[in-house]
KESE-147528 format. One line per field, with one value per atom (N, C-alpha, C): residue in three letters; atom name; chain; x, y negated, z negated; residue number from 1. Coordinates in steps of 0.02 Angstrom, whole numbers. Layout:
# residues N
r c(ala  ...) .
a c(CA  ...) .
c c(A  ...) .
xx c(X  ...) .
yy c(Y  ...) .
zz c(Z  ...) .
k c(NUM  ...) .
***
This chain:
# residues 233
r c(met  met  met  thr  thr  thr  phe  phe  phe  leu  leu  leu  glu  glu  glu  leu  leu  leu  val  val  val  lys  lys  lys  arg  arg  arg  leu  leu  leu  arg  arg  arg  gln  gln  gln  glu  glu  glu  thr  thr  thr  gly  gly  gly  tyr  tyr  tyr  ala  ala  ala  ser  ser  ser  thr  thr  thr  gly  gly  gly  pro  pro  pro  thr  thr  thr  asp  asp  asp  val  val  val  thr  thr  thr  ser  ser  ser  gln  gln  gln  ser  ser  ser  gly  gly  gly  leu  leu  leu  his  his  his  gln  gln  gln  asn  asn  asn  ala  ala  ala  val  val  val  asp  asp  asp  trp  trp  trp  val  val  val  ala  ala  ala  ser  ser  ser  val  val  val  trp  trp  trp  thr  thr  thr  glu  glu  glu  ile  ile  ile  gln  gln  gln  asn  asn  asn  ala  ala  ala  glu  glu  glu  tyr  tyr  tyr  trp  trp  trp  arg  arg  arg  trp  trp  trp  met  met  met  arg  arg  arg  arg  arg  arg  pro  pro  pro  phe  phe  phe  thr  thr  thr  leu  leu  leu  asn  asn  asn  thr  thr  thr  ser  ser  ser  leu  leu  leu  gly  gly  gly  asn  asn  asn  asp  asp  asp  thr  thr  thr  tyr  tyr  tyr  ala  ala  ala  tyr  tyr  tyr  ser  ser  ser  gln  gln  gln  ala  ala  ala  thr  thr  thr  asp  asp  asp  val  val  val  asp  asp  asp  ala  ala  ala  ala  ala  ala  ser  ser  ser  ala  ala  ala  ile  ile  ile  ser  ser  ser  arg  arg  arg  phe  phe  phe  lys  lys  lys  ala  ala  ala  trp  trp  trp  arg  arg  arg  val  val  val  asn  asn  asn  asp  asp  asp  arg  arg  arg  cys  cys  cys  asn  asn  asn  pro  pro  pro  pro  pro  pro  thr  thr  thr  cys  cys  cys  tyr  tyr  tyr  leu  leu  leu  gln  gln  gln  ser  ser  ser  ala  ala  ala  gly  gly  gly  ser  ser  ser  asn  asn  asn  thr  thr  thr  lys  lys  lys  tyr  tyr  tyr  arg  arg  arg  leu  leu  leu  thr  thr  thr  tyr  tyr  tyr  ile  ile  ile  asp  asp  asp  trp  trp  trp  asp  asp  asp  ala  ala  ala  phe  phe  phe  gln  gln  gln  gln  gln  gln  ile  ile  ile  tyr  tyr  tyr  arg  arg  arg  val  val  val  ser  ser  ser  asn  asn  asn  asn  asn  asn  ser  ser  ser  thr  thr  thr  gly  gly  gly  ala  ala  ala  pro  pro  pro  ser  ser  ser  his  his  his  ile  ile  ile  thr  thr  thr  ile  ile  ile  asp  asp  asp  pro  pro  pro  ser  ser  ser  asp  asp  asp  asn  asn  asn  ile  ile  ile  val  val  val  leu  leu  leu  gly  gly  gly  pro  pro  pro  thr  thr  thr  pro  pro  pro  ser  ser  ser  asp  asp  asp  val  val  val  tyr  tyr  tyr  val  val  val  ile  ile  ile  thr  thr  thr  gly  gly  gly  glu  glu  glu  phe  phe  phe  his  his  his  arg  arg  arg  gly  gly  gly  ala  ala  ala  gln  gln  gln  val  val  val  leu  leu  leu  ala  ala  ala  ala  ala  ala  gly  gly  gly  gly  gly  gly  asp  asp  asp  thr  thr  thr  pro  pro  pro  glu  glu  glu  met  met  met  pro  pro  pro  ser  ser  ser  asp  asp  asp  tyr  tyr  tyr  his  his  his  met  met  met  leu  leu  leu  ile  ile  ile  val  val  val  tyr  tyr  tyr  ala  ala  ala  ala  ala  ala  met  met  met  glu  glu  glu  asp  asp  asp  leu  leu  leu  gly  gly  gly  phe  phe  phe  tyr  tyr  tyr  asp  asp  asp  val  val  val  ala  ala  ala  glu  glu  glu  glu  glu  glu  val  val  val  leu  leu  leu  ala  ala  ala  arg  arg  arg  ser  ser  ser  gln  gln  gln  lys  lys  lys  lys  lys  lys  ala  ala  ala  lys  lys  lys  arg  arg  arg  leu  leu  leu  arg  arg  arg  arg  arg  arg  gln  gln  gln  leu  leu  leu  lys  lys  lys  arg  arg  arg  thr  thr  thr  gln  gln  gln  leu  leu  leu  pro  pro  pro  lys  lys  lys  met  met  met  lys  lys  lys  lys  lys  lys  ala  ala  ala  gly  gly  gly  pro  pro  pro  leu  leu  leu  ala  ala  ala) .
a c(N  CA  C  N  CA  C  N  CA  C  N  CA  C  N  CA  C  N  CA  C  N  CA  C  N  CA  C  N  CA  C  N  CA  C  N  CA  C  N  CA  C  N  CA  C  N  CA  C  N  CA  C  N  CA  C  N  CA  C  N  CA  C  N  CA  C  N  CA  C  N  CA  C  N  CA  C  N  CA  C  N  CA  C  N  CA  C  N  CA  C  N  CA  C  N  CA  C  N  CA  C  N  CA  C  N  CA  C  N  CA  C  N  CA  C  N  CA  C  N  CA  C  N  CA  C  N  CA  C  N  CA  C  N  CA  C  N  CA  C  N  CA  C  N  CA  C  N  CA  C  N  CA  C  N  CA  C  N  CA  C  N  CA  C  N  CA  C  N  CA  C  N  CA  C  N  CA  C  N  CA  C  N  CA  C  N  CA  C  N  CA  C  N  CA  C  N  CA  C  N  CA  C  N  CA  C  N  CA  C  N  CA  C  N  CA  C  N  CA  C  N  CA  C  N  CA  C  N  CA  C  N  CA  C  N  CA  C  N  CA  C  N  CA  C  N  CA  C  N  CA  C  N  CA  C  N  CA  C  N  CA  C  N  CA  C  N  CA  C  N  CA  C  N  CA  C  N  CA  C  N  CA  C  N  CA  C  N  CA  C  N  CA  C  N  CA  C  N  CA  C  N  CA  C  N  CA  C  N  CA  C  N  CA  C  N  CA  C  N  CA  C  N  CA  C  N  CA  C  N  CA  C  N  CA  C  N  CA  C  N  CA  C  N  CA  C  N  CA  C  N  CA  C  N  CA  C  N  CA  C  N  CA  C  N  CA  C  N  CA  C  N  CA  C  N  CA  C  N  CA  C  N  CA  C  N  CA  C  N  CA  C  N  CA  C  N  CA  C  N  CA  C  N  CA  C  N  CA  C  N  CA  C  N  CA  C  N  CA  C  N  CA  C  N  CA  C  N  CA  C  N  CA  C  N  CA  C  N  CA  C  N  CA  C  N  CA  C  N  CA  C  N  CA  C  N  CA  C  N  CA  C  N  CA  C  N  CA  C  N  CA  C  N  CA  C  N  CA  C  N  CA  C  N  CA  C  N  CA  C  N  CA  C  N  CA  C  N  CA  C  N  CA  C  N  CA  C  N  CA  C  N  CA  C  N  CA  C  N  CA  C  N  CA  C  N  CA  C  N  CA  C  N  CA  C  N  CA  C  N  CA  C  N  CA  C  N  CA  C  N  CA  C  N  CA  C  N  CA  C  N  CA  C  N  CA  C  N  CA  C  N  CA  C  N  CA  C  N  CA  C  N  CA  C  N  CA  C  N  CA  C  N  CA  C  N  CA  C  N  CA  C  N  CA  C  N  CA  C  N  CA  C  N  CA  C  N  CA  C  N  CA  C  N  CA  C  N  CA  C  N  CA  C  N  CA  C  N  CA  C  N  CA  C  N  CA  C  N  CA  C  N  CA  C  N  CA  C  N  CA  C  N  CA  C  N  CA  C  N  CA  C  N  CA  C  N  CA  C  N  CA  C  N  CA  C  N  CA  C  N  CA  C  N  CA  C  N  CA  C  N  CA  C  N  CA  C  N  CA  C  N  CA  C  N  CA  C  N  CA  C  N  CA  C  N  CA  C  N  CA  C  N  CA  C  N  CA  C  N  CA  C  N  CA  C  N  CA  C  N  CA  C  N  CA  C  N  CA  C  N  CA  C  N  CA  C  N  CA  C  N  CA  C  N  CA  C  N  CA  C  N  CA  C  N  CA  C  N  CA  C  N  CA  C  N  CA  C  N  CA  C  N  CA  C  N  CA  C  N  CA  C  N  CA  C) .
c c(A  A  A  A  A  A  A  A  A  A  A  A  A  A  A  A  A  A  A  A  A  A  A  A  A  A  A  A  A  A  A  A  A  A  A  A  A  A  A  A  A  A  A  A  A  A  A  A  A  A  A  A  A  A  A  A  A  A  A  A  A  A  A  A  A  A  A  A  A  A  A  A  A  A  A  A  A  A  A  A  A  A  A  A  A  A  A  A  A  A  A  A  A  A  A  A  A  A  A  A  A  A  A  A  A  A  A  A  A  A  A  A  A  A  A  A  A  A  A  A  A  A  A  A  A  A  A  A  A  A  A  A  A  A  A  A  A  A  A  A  A  A  A  A  A  A  A  A  A  A  A  A  A  A  A  A  A  A  A  A  A  A  A  A  A  A  A  A  A  A  A  A  A  A  A  A  A  A  A  A  A  A  A  A  A  A  A  A  A  A  A  A  A  A  A  A  A  A  A  A  A  A  A  A  A  A  A  A  A  A  A  A  A  A  A  A  A  A  A  A  A  A  A  A  A  A  A  A  A  A  A  A  A  A  A  A  A  A  A  A  A  A  A  A  A  A  A  A  A  A  A  A  A  A  A  A  A  A  A  A  A  A  A  A  A  A  A  A  A  A  A  A  A  A  A  A  A  A  A  A  A  A  A  A  A  A  A  A  A  A  A  A  A  A  A  A  A  A  A  A  A  A  A  A  A  A  A  A  A  A  A  A  A  A  A  A  A  A  A  A  A  A  A  A  A  A  A  A  A  A  A  A  A  A  A  A  A  A  A  A  A  A  A  A  A  A  A  A  A  A  A  A  A  A  A  A  A  A  A  A  A  A  A  A  A  A  A  A  A  A  A  A  A  A  A  A  A  A  A  A  A  A  A  A  A  A  A  A  A  A  A  A  A  A  A  A  A  A  A  A  A  A  A  A  A  A  A  A  A  A  A  A  A  A  A  A  A  A  A  A  A  A  A  A  A  A  A  A  A  A  A  A  A  A  A  A  A  A  A  A  A  A  A  A  A  A  A  A  A  A  A  A  A  A  A  A  A  A  A  A  A  A  A  A  A  A  A  A  A  A  A  A  A  A  A  A  A  A  A  A  A  A  A  A  A  A  A  A  A  A  A  A  A  A  A  A  A  A  A  A  A  A  A  A  A  A  A  A  A  A  A  A  A  A  A  A  A  A  A  A  A  A  A  A  A  A  A  A  A  A  A  A  A  A  A  A  A  A  A  A  A  A  A  A  A  A  A  A  A  A  A  A  A  A  A  A  A  A  A  A  A  A  A  A  A  A  A  A  A  A  A  A  A  A  A  A  A  A  A  A  A  A  A  A  A  A  A  A  A  A  A  A  A  A  A  A  A  A  A  A  A  A  A  A  A  A  A  A  A  A  A  A  A  A  A  A  A  A  A  A  A  A  A  A  A  A  A  A  A  A  A  A  A  A  A  A  A  A  A  A  A  A  A  A  A  A  A  A  A  A  A  A  A  A  A  A  A  A  A  A  A  A  A  A  A  A  A  A  A  A  A  A  A  A  A  A  A  A  A  A  A  A  A  A  A  A  A  A  A  A  A  A  A  A  A  A  A  A  A) .
xx c(41  0  43  20  54  37  73  60  -14  -39  -109  -156  -142  -185  -186  -129  -126  -170  -167  -208  -282  -300  -370  -393  -348  -367  -376  -337  -346  -414  -433  -500  -554  -545  -594  -601  -545  -546  -576  -570  -592  -655  -670  -730  -726  -665  -659  -690  -698  -730  -765  -812  -850  -814  -771  -734  -664  -622  -557  -505  -447  -425  -407  -398  -379  -305  -269  -197  -169  -102  -71  -44  -55  -32  -93  -82  -133  -197  -190  -247  -256  -310  -323  -364  -370  -411  -390  -439  -424  -387  -399  -362  -287  -270  -200  -171  -211  -189  -175  -219  -210  -146  -133  -71  -11  -12  44  52  -3  2  33  11  38  113  133  203  246  221  262  268  213  218  261  263  308  380  398  465  479  430  438  449  411  419  490  514  580  635  626  678  674  621  611  660  683  726  775  824  868  839  790  752  794  778  814  806  746  735  775  802  841  916  935  1006  1025  1083  1108  1182  1207  1279  1315  1377  1417  1487  1520  1591  1625  1687  1726  1798  1822  1891  1933  1984  2027  2077  2110  2164  2227  2283  2347  2352  2365  2378  2316  2257  2195  2160  2147  2116  2042  2016  1949  1905  1843  1800  1727  1698  1627  1583  1520  1475  1467  1473  1465  1522  1576  1632  1623  1572  1558  1503  1499  1449  1395  1333  1275  1271  1286  1291  1226  1170  1106  1087  1104  1087  1141  1200  1256  1275  1273  1291  1314  1341  1363  1306  1320  1269  1241  1175  1143  1097  1065  1022  1059  1082  1124  1098  1096  1078  1136  1164  1219  1256  1320  1359  1341  1345  1333  1398  1447  1514  1532  1489  1504  1460  1471  1432  1479  1481  1528  1512  1448  1429  1441  1436  1443  1484  1549  1591  1609  1631  1656  1719  1732  1791  1834  1894  1943  1987  2006  2056  2094  2156  2197  2170  2152  2119  2160  2225  2267  2275  2261  2268  2204  2147  2084  2044  1980  1934  1945  1983  1996  2044  2072  2117  2080  2015  1974  1984  1985  1990  1944  1931  1885  1921  1885  1909  1881  1920  1898  1875  1814  1788  1815  1836  1852  1820  1802  1768  1816  1788  1827  1880  1864  1913  1973  1959  2014  2055  2021  2056  2105  2082  2126  2188  2179  2236  2287  2261  2306  2339  2299  2324  2335  2309  2314  2362  2385  2429  2502  2524  2594  2607  2554  2562  2534  2578  2556  2574  2571  2592  2544  2570  2529  2536  2487  2489  2420  2409  2344  2299  2241  2197  2177  2175  2152  2095  2090  2038  1993  1931  1884  1845  1830  1790  1749  1708  1667  1682  1700  1716  1652  1657  1597  1558  1588  1554  1525  1523  1497  1539  1604  1650  1679  1691  1730  1803  1837  1908  1943  1998  2034  2103  2125  2192  2223  2288  2330  2303  2331  2312  2329  2282  2295  2358  2398  2460  2451  2390  2375  2299  2274  2201  2173  2134  2100  2025  1990  1917  1884  1845  1809  1737  1711  1641  1606  1542  1504  1432  1399  1329  1319  1268  1247  1172  1146  1074  1056  1007  985  949  950  909  836  792  720  700  655  623  570  567  516  462  400  344  326  326  312  259  269  221  169  110  56  72  116  134  192  221  276  251  290  271  320  297  343  386  449  496  490  454  445  405  408  367  293  262  193  143  160  116  103  147  142  125  103  86  29  -16  -71  -47  14  41  45  61  64  -5  -55  -124  -145  -131  -152  -116  -52  -15  -42  -60  -89  -159  -195  -261  -254  -199  -189  -182  -145  -138  -207  -246  -313  -357  -350  -389  -374  -310  -292  -317  -312  -333  -408  -448  -521  -547  -501  -521  -572  -555  -600  -575  -603  -579  -585  -638  -647  -593  -577  -524  -457  -444  -381  -375  -426  -423  -412  -448  -442  -374  -349  -284  -228  -230  -177  -176  -235  -240  -213  -235  -213  -140  -116  -46  0  -20  21  31  -23  -19  25  16  54  127  140  209  247  213  244  264  220  236  295  295  349  416  418  481  504  458  477  511  491  520  575  579  625  679  683  737  780  844  888  860  871  850  894  863  901  948  1010  1060  1080  1087  1108  1182  1199  1270  1308  1372  1413  1431  1463  1482  1531  1526  1571  1641  1647  1714  1716) .
yy c(60  0  -63  -114  -178  -217  -271  -315  -335  -359  -381  -324  -265  -208  -187  -193  -177  -225  -289  -338  -324  -309  -293  -230  -182  -120  -135  -180  -201  -233  -276  -307  -254  -205  -152  -109  -92  -48  -82  -148  -184  -225  -242  -282  -352  -380  -448  -500  -481  -524  -479  -507  -466  -456  -503  -498  -528  -517  -548  -512  -544  -604  -589  -641  -631  -640  -663  -673  -674  -673  -676  -746  -792  -861  -907  -964  -1016  -990  -946  -921  -960  -949  -983  -937  -954  -915  -843  -797  -727  -696  -722  -698  -712  -770  -786  -743  -731  -687  -617  -592  -526  -521  -572  -574  -572  -613  -616  -551  -520  -457  -402  -396  -345  -356  -418  -433  -419  -438  -430  -357  -319  -249  -208  -228  -194  -205  -265  -277  -237  -234  -196  -122  -94  -23  -9  -52  -42  -46  -92  -102  -51  -11  35  93  115  173  163  208  209  259  234  277  301  361  389  347  320  281  217  196  134  147  209  225  212  181  167  181  205  215  148  143  84  104  58  64  -1  5  -53  -45  -94  -94  -135  -103  -137  -182  -223  -265  -254  -265  -254  -297  -265  -301  -324  -307  -327  -265  -264  -205  -216  -277  -293  -319  -292  -308  -318  -374  -388  -351  -342  -305  -338  -405  -441  -426  -396  -378  -308  -272  -205  -208  -157  -153  -104  -126  -82  -44  20  59  59  69  73  6  -49  -115  -141  -108  -129  -202  -222  -290  -290  -346  -351  -339  -307  -294  -360  -367  -428  -415  -357  -338  -285  -304  -259  -253  -191  -179  -147  -94  -59  -14  -1  48  117  166  236  274  261  289  340  350  398  460  495  554  611  661  716  757  760  799  762  695  655  593  602  545  503  442  401  432  415  442  386  404  355  386  346  369  309  321  270  256  194  178  199  188  204  279  319  391  425  390  418  452  460  486  559  595  666  674  618  621  601  599  576  620  587  624  590  624  598  553  501  458  482  473  492  431  434  378  382  325  319  254  252  192  134  74  12  8  27  23  68  129  175  149  120  92  38  -6  -60  -33  19  48  78  107  140  90  42  0  -73  -97  -169  -185  -135  -148  -149  -95  -92  -65  -41  -10  -56  -86  -130  -99  -33  1  -9  -2  -3  64  81  145  164  228  253  256  224  226  297  311  376  370  311  299  241  244  190  176  113  93  32  10  -50  -97  -159  -206  -239  -279  -309  -355  -376  -418  -378  -312  -266  -266  -279  -272  -202  -175  -114  -130  -89  -98  -31  -34  25  29  88  98  162  159  99  47  -13  -66  -44  -50  -27  -58  -15  -37  -46  -35  -38  -46  -41  -44  27  36  99  88  140  137  176  141  172  184  243  258  283  268  291  267  261  240  185  144  93  93  61  53  -18  -23  -89  -126  -193  -233  -230  -257  -253  -289  -258  -289  -337  -397  -446  -448  -437  -442  -515  -540  -610  -619  -588  -594  -539  -552  -504  -437  -437  -375  -338  -364  -330  -264  -211  -145  -121  -99  -73  -17  -16  32  101  107  172  218  284  330  310  311  287  327  390  431  400  355  328  253  226  155  137  184  169  156  178  162  87  51  -23  -50  -24  -47  -32  29  48  5  -9  -51  -122  -148  -215  -216  -161  -156  -165  -140  -148  -221  -259  -331  -365  -347  -376  -357  -293  -271  -309  -323  -364  -436  -462  -530  -539  -491  -495  -461  -432  -392  -340  -304  -254  -184  -155  -91  -35  -34  20  17  -44  -52  -31  -51  -33  43  76  148  185  164  198  185  124  108  146  148  181  256  287  358  376  339  354  337  281  262  313  338  388  450  474  534  524  467  454  438  404  389  454  501  565  602  599  629  595  529  490  507  512  528  598  644  712  716  672  675  624  572  517  504  547  542  605  600  659  717  776  836  845  871  887  945  937  990  1022  1088  1123  1112  1106  1097  1161  1154  1212  1249  1306  1344  1306  1317  1282  1311  1373  1405  1456) .
zz c(0  0  0  33  33  -30  -41  -98  -99  -43  -40  -53  -25  -37  -110  -143  -215  -255  -239  -274  -262  -199  -184  -221  -226  -262  -337  -364  -433  -443  -396  -400  -395  -351  -342  -405  -436  -494  -556  -560  -620  -610  -548  -534  -562  -567  -593  -546  -482  -433  -383  -345  -297  -231  -212  -149  -158  -106  -103  -145  -148  -114  -41  -2  68  80  29  34  -36  -42  -108  -124  -78  -89  -95  -126  -133  -166  -214  -251  -316  -350  -414  -458  -521  -567  -573  -575  -584  -525  -465  -407  -416  -440  -452  -508  -559  -613  -586  -543  -515  -474  -434  -395  -442  -494  -541  -579  -599  -636  -593  -532  -487  -476  -462  -450  -512  -570  -631  -653  -647  -669  -621  -557  -511  -531  -552  -577  -640  -685  -747  -734  -687  -670  -644  -600  -572  -624  -672  -723  -780  -782  -838  -838  -778  -772  -715  -711  -653  -603  -565  -520  -460  -436  -379  -317  -305  -243  -241  -298  -300  -294  -284  -273  -201  -191  -124  -120  -63  -54  -41  -65  -51  -29  5  20  -1  -19  -41  -17  20  42  -7  -35  -83  -47  -86  -59  -101  -71  -104  -167  -224  -286  -323  -301  -335  -362  -427  -457  -475  -468  -492  -434  -429  -373  -395  -375  -389  -340  -358  -314  -246  -243  -180  -131  -155  -111  -81  -104  -78  -26  15  68  50  55  50  116  116  177  216  182  216  248  215  242  290  290  331  318  256  236  164  141  72  24  -32  -82  -106  -105  -128  -188  -189  -245  -285  -344  -383  -454  -479  -549  -587  -560  -595  -546  -563  -525  -550  -506  -525  -512  -555  -544  -597  -648  -701  -692  -638  -621  -604  -646  -636  -573  -556  -497  -432  -434  -374  -389  -404  -423  -362  -374  -318  -288  -226  -192  -165  -144  -121  -67  -18  30  57  76  107  177  190  253  313  311  369  379  327  332  354  348  371  316  329  278  261  304  289  231  207  149  84  88  31  -30  -88  -152  -203  -258  -308  -358  -379  -433  -499  -552  -619  -658  -684  -724  -795  -822  -892  -917  -981  -1005  -1010  -1015  -1011  -1066  -1127  -1181  -1168  -1145  -1129  -1071  -1022  -963  -985  -1029  -1051  -1087  -1127  -1162  -1113  -1058  -1010  -963  -938  -883  -900  -955  -969  -1026  -1063  -1120  -1098  -1066  -1048  -978  -946  -880  -826  -787  -732  -665  -661  -600  -542  -482  -422  -387  -346  -311  -287  -276  -256  -317  -316  -374  -392  -457  -480  -530  -563  -612  -590  -612  -598  -663  -675  -732  -715  -762  -753  -811  -795  -849  -875  -928  -958  -911  -856  -807  -749  -756  -705  -641  -648  -592  -592  -532  -526  -538  -578  -591  -578  -542  -521  -553  -567  -593  -564  -544  -541  -492  -495  -448  -377  -331  -262  -231  -201  -169  -94  -70  2  8  69  79  71  19  7  15  34  43  -14  -54  -109  -86  -99  -83  -145  -151  -208  -203  -260  -261  -312  -300  -348  -352  -404  -411  -390  -346  -323  -379  -374  -417  -395  -436  -424  -360  -322  -264  -290  -262  -280  -227  -247  -199  -191  -129  -116  -63  -5  50  46  73  70  101  152  186  154  101  67  38  47  23  -29  -88  -139  -112  -131  -104  -137  -190  -222  -177  -187  -146  -148  -91  -85  -127  -143  -184  -253  -273  -341  -343  -286  -285  -333  -346  -392  -463  -479  -546  -556  -503  -506  -522  -490  -502  -573  -597  -664  -717  -705  -753  -753  -694  -691  -723  -718  -751  -826  -854  -926  -944  -903  -916  -913  -863  -857  -916  -939  -995  -1059  -1070  -1128  -1120  -1059  -1046  -1059  -1036  -1043  -1106  -1145  -1204  -1182  -1129  -1100  -1119  -1171  -1198  -1147  -1108  -1059  -1006  -983  -932  -962  -1024  -1057  -1062  -1087  -1097  -1031  -979  -914  -883  -888  -858  -893  -959  -997  -985  -980  -968  -899  -848  -780  -769  -799  -791  -824  -881  -917  -874  -844  -803  -741  -708  -647  -663  -718  -737  -754  -784  -799  -734  -684  -620  -586  -591  -560  -591  -657  -691  -672  -663  -645  -577  -531  -463  -451  -492  -476  -528  -579  -628  -624  -644  -642  -683  -659  -695  -756  -810  -870  -855  -877  -866  -932  -930  -990  -1002  -1065  -1082  -1068  -1053  -1040  -1104  -1099  -1159  -1202  -1267  -1314  -1312  -1292  -1290  -1235) .
k c(1  1  1  2  2  2  3  3  3  4  4  4  5  5  5  6  6  6  7  7  7  8  8  8  9  9  9  10  10  10  11  11  11  12  12  12  13  13  13  14  14  14  15  15  15  16  16  16  17  17  17  18  18  18  19  19  19  20  20  20  21  21  21  22  22  22  23  23  23  24  24  24  25  25  25  26  26  26  27  27  27  28  28  28  29  29  29  30  30  30  31  31  31  32  32  32  33  33  33  34  34  34  35  35  35  36  36  36  37  37  37  38  38  38  39  39  39  40  40  40  41  41  41  42  42  42  43  43  43  44  44  44  45  45  45  46  46  46  47  47  47  48  48  48  49  49  49  50  50  50  51  51  51  52  52  52  53  53  53  54  54  54  55  55  55  56  56  56  57  57  57  58  58  58  59  59  59  60  60  60  61  61  61  62  62  62  63  63  63  64  64  64  65  65  65  66  66  66  67  67  67  68  68  68  69  69  69  70  70  70  71  71  71  72  72  72  73  73  73  74  74  74  75  75  75  76  76  76  77  77  77  78  78  78  79  79  79  80  80  80  81  81  81  82  82  82  83  83  83  84  84  84  85  85  85  86  86  86  87  87  87  88  88  88  89  89  89  90  90  90  91  91  91  92  92  92  93  93  93  94  94  94  95  95  95  96  96  96  97  97  97  98  98  98  99  99  99  100  100  100  101  101  101  102  102  102  103  103  103  104  104  104  105  105  105  106  106  106  107  107  107  108  108  108  109  109  109  110  110  110  111  111  111  112  112  112  113  113  113  114  114  114  115  115  115  116  116  116  117  117  117  118  118  118  119  119  119  120  120  120  121  121  121  122  122  122  123  123  123  124  124  124  125  125  125  126  126  126  127  127  127  128  128  128  129  129  129  130  130  130  131  131  131  132  132  132  133  133  133  134  134  134  135  135  135  136  136  136  137  137  137  138  138  138  139  139  139  140  140  140  141  141  141  142  142  142  143  143  143  144  144  144  145  145  145  146  146  146  147  147  147  148  148  148  149  149  149  150  150  150  151  151  151  152  152  152  153  153  153  154  154  154  155  155  155  156  156  156  157  157  157  158  158  158  159  159  159  160  160  160  161  161  161  162  162  162  163  163  163  164  164  164  165  165  165  166  166  166  167  167  167  168  168  168  169  169  169  170  170  170  171  171  171  172  172  172  173  173  173  174  174  174  175  175  175  176  176  176  177  177  177  178  178  178  179  179  179  180  180  180  181  181  181  182  182  182  183  183  183  184  184  184  185  185  185  186  186  186  187  187  187  188  188  188  189  189  189  190  190  190  191  191  191  192  192  192  193  193  193  194  194  194  195  195  195  196  196  196  197  197  197  198  198  198  199  199  199  200  200  200  201  201  201  202  202  202  203  203  203  204  204  204  205  205  205  206  206  206  207  207  207  208  208  208  209  209  209  210  210  210  211  211  211  212  212  212  213  213  213  214  214  214  215  215  215  216  216  216  217  217  217  218  218  218  219  219  219  220  220  220  221  221  221  222  222  222  223  223  223  224  224  224  225  225  225  226  226  226  227  227  227  228  228  228  229  229  229  230  230  230  231  231  231  232  232  232  233  233  233) .
***
């Protein structure tokens, strides 16, 4: 469903008005409230978890002597442009870690980078070790920059994944990026806002019941599966 269709479905489910709206701009009264509720709950849903649909591949070309890189210096592979919507790096994944290769040697020389936390990284590379070479470790600093160690001695290509920042619904034809099977979750969450606004207990009860069921389904398909721990010995 598009942004406008979601707002219309909210109106249909709650009956706050008999018709409309015809657009998501230049509205007033309850129609404007409905537009705002749909837009805001969509942002809330996106920010609630690290959803699978918000994962994107990235590449980053290093430069000689520079170990720290902002997200804007990396390329969103799917968009074929610099990352513009950023939430977090996904570099601490044992099953799918980031990789690295010397650009001049080609991608067939690719190897995995090992993630270590920022405090450990500082102890290894920032206290007494200022070496340069092929990066072997990757971390994230407090400003959400990628930091590599040792400092790259040449142009290396880093590949991995990041989580996109929230999509903002603005135009009537904008469509939420989540799987379409779960678009009604946006409507049900917005119904809760309307229910509190109107002190409508029936709307609140129905919205919370339906949203809970659909949110559970969404988490089952769009969050990482639980993994059993390995043997202790």
